[in-house]
Structures are given as C-alpha cells and as structure tokens.
N, C-alpha and C positions, 0 to 999 in steps of 0.2 A: 308211319307218320300221319296226318291229313291235312293236307294245305289248299286253301282256300284263295281263289285268285277272284282278285274285286270287279263287277261286272256293274257301270256306272254310267256306260255309252261315251265313255273319253277316255279309254283307256286303253291301247296297244299291247293286247290281250295274247295275241296269235305268239308274237318274239319273243313275249315274257315266257308264254307257257312253251315254247321249243327247248328255251336254254333253260329251264330248271328240267327237262326230261334230258338235257345232256347231260345233267351233272348227276343224273340219276334219281332226279322227284320228276313226280304226277301232280297237277294240280287241280282242280276240279272249279270251274266257273260257277260262282253264285252272283246271283241278281237282285236281293233282297237280303237286308240285318238279319233277317228271323233266321236264316240259311247259316249263320254264323255258327251257332249252336253246334258245338261236339266238333269241328275243325282247332288242329292245337295249333296253326300258326297261317298267316296270311300276309295276299300281298296287295299293295294298292296302285297300279298303275296308274298312270295318266298325261295327257297330253293335252292344250289349249287353255282355257277363259277361267281363273280362277273362281268368280261367281257365277259361272254355268257350274262348274265342279261341285260347287258347296249345295245350288240347288238339287241339283238331281242323286249326290248323293241322301239327302233328307225326304228327296222322294221317296227313296227307296229304303230309308229307311238306316243307314247305318251311322248316321249321325251319332245315333243312340245306345246302336246296338257297338261300333267301335271303342268304346269305352269300358263298354263292359266284357267286352270280349277280353278286353288285354287284364282287366283288372281280376278278370275268370282266370290269369296265366296264359292267355294265351299272345304270342309274339306278331311284333307288326314290324312290315318293311312297307314305306312308302316310295314311288320309282316317280321324279321331275316335281308335275302337278301334285303327285297324290304325297310330295313330302310339302310341297306350299302349305296347303291345304292343313296341317295341324299347328300351324300358326292361328294366332287370334284375327289379324284382316291380313289384305294386301291393297298395297295402290291400285293394284288391276281393277280393282272392283271397290271403291269407295260405299265403306256402311255393310258391308256385305261380311259377316262375322264367320272366322275358319271355328274348325275344331278348339281351338284353344289348347293342344294338349301342350303346346312352349309358348313363354312371349314373345310376342311385339310382330311389326309390322312386313309383312314380303316387300321389299322394294322394287321399282325400277333401275336398271344401268342405265346412267347419267348418260346424256349422248356427246362422250369429249373419246377424239379420236380413232377409235376403233367401231367395228359396227355392231349392233343391234337390232335382233340376239346374238349371242354369241351362237356359233353352230360349229361343232368339229371336235377336235382331239385337248385335251387339258389337264396337268397335272392337279393332282390331287397329295396333299400331307396329312396322313395323317398323326393322331395325338399318341404319344406312348402310351402302349396296354390297347390300345381298342383292340376288340378280338373280332373285329370286321377285317379287320390286316393281313390275319393270320395269313404268311406264305408270301406276302407284297411286298415288291420293293417300296420304299420309301421314293414320293414324289411320283409314282405309277401314272399314267396316262388312260383319262376314262373321256367317254364319246356322252359331250351335249349340246340341249338344244334349249334356253332361254331367253327370254329378255329379262326377266325378273328374279329376284334375287332372296336368301335370307341372308341379313349380316350376321357375322361371327357375333358371336356370344360365346366366352368362356365355361359358362353351367353345360352348355350343350351340345355345341360343335364337337363332332369329334373326328374332321377332318376339314380341310381347308384349302381353295384354293384360288386363285386371283382373274378377275379378267376386267378391266378398266381401275375396280377395287377390289380388296378379298371379299369373300363370301367364304357360304358355308356351302360345303363339297359331301361333308354326311352329316349331319344331326342324331342324337338318339340319348334315350333317358330308361332305365330299365327297359321294360322290351321293348320301347315302343323305336324305330330305327326306321333313317329313312336315307335316302341319296337322293340328289339335284340331278346327277346325272343318269344314263341307263346303261346299267350294269347290262342289257339283255342284249346289246349295241358296242357294246366294250372289249372284244372278243376275251382275251385270256382272264385283261385282271376283272371282268364283269363276271366272268363266273365262277372266278375264284371268290369276288365277293357273296353271292349266291352262297356257294357254297360254305361260307365262313356263316352264313346267317344261317342257312337250316342247318349247320351244325351246334348252333348256338339255341338252338331253338329242339333237339334234339332228335334231330330228323336223320341227319348222316351222323357215321362215325369216323 
C-alpha cells in the first residue's frame, strides 16, 4: 500500500510519519498535487491559519488534486487544520474559500470561562458503528490544540467532543475522513485510530 504525506509547509510531518511507522506503515512525502497519482491513501496534517493553509494548498495544486484523488478511489485523512480546510469557509479567514468537501463554516470558540485555544486532552464520543473507533473505548481521550472548531452536523460528524460548546472531533463521508485532534500525539488511542484508518484503506490486515 502506498501512503502519501502531504507537505504544504504547514504540517507536523515528522511526528505523523513516526506514528505511521509505529503502526507498521511508511509514508512518502509529496509536495505537489501532481505527485498524488498512484497513491492509495493520503494524510493532510496541519497547524496554523486557515487562510495561509488554503493559499499553500492552492499554490501546490492540492486543491484540485485532492478531490480527483478521492474520486479515483483514494482515501483521505485530515488532521487538525487539515480537517478544517475541508469545510466551505472559516471565521479565521473571512472571504477565503475552503475545499468545500463538507458544508458549513469553521467557528471560533467563544471567550466564555475556559481558555482559548483548547490545548490538551479531551474525550471524544464516536457514533455507533464508526469504523475509525474499532477497538477504542467510548469517551477515550485525544490531544487537541485549536481555537476554531467544526460545529456538530448529524450528516457528517462521526465523533463529538465538548469544550465550551459541543464540536466535531471527527468528521467523515465515504473516503473523506478527518480528525480535529492530533492522533500522532494521542498515544495509544491515536495510534489505534491511525491503524483503523489504514485498515479501512486496505493497507493493514
């Protein structure tokens, strides 16, 4: 199985690559949308600003290549900012269009009581039957770092967390999957989620 790790100058590639190696997989870093051809699945990690992320994706051709990649049978996993950019827009960057795979707007946590950004461990409750949750206990903990969130939507929210307000911890539809938390920093639970993703994509038995 061939795994692409997308480099658009805004992702923690080293930690994600090491986490994949830990579960028995090896990824190849790609820095252009043209390089995605021939891979079975890809991961889009991300930290930073929504507007900068979209600008960098577009400059490297990933905004066009990713939909084509999934349409042709590839599996996608977004992480943190890599999840948020799947939506249509974000309050972080007014006027900047996201990839639009999922409807809606990424929203900033209100400054009410708790500190923003959320930094640290938080539980996630998966929807019944979610394949990414195989072998994971309900309400298991993952590591989050974010000031903006994807609102809960019954059409595509696969796991829900709460910090000030309920939000989507995992979203998905078909071969498009993404997590707001960092599985590469989430110890056993994060590694198991990566294993489940690769199993879904056909890369692990």
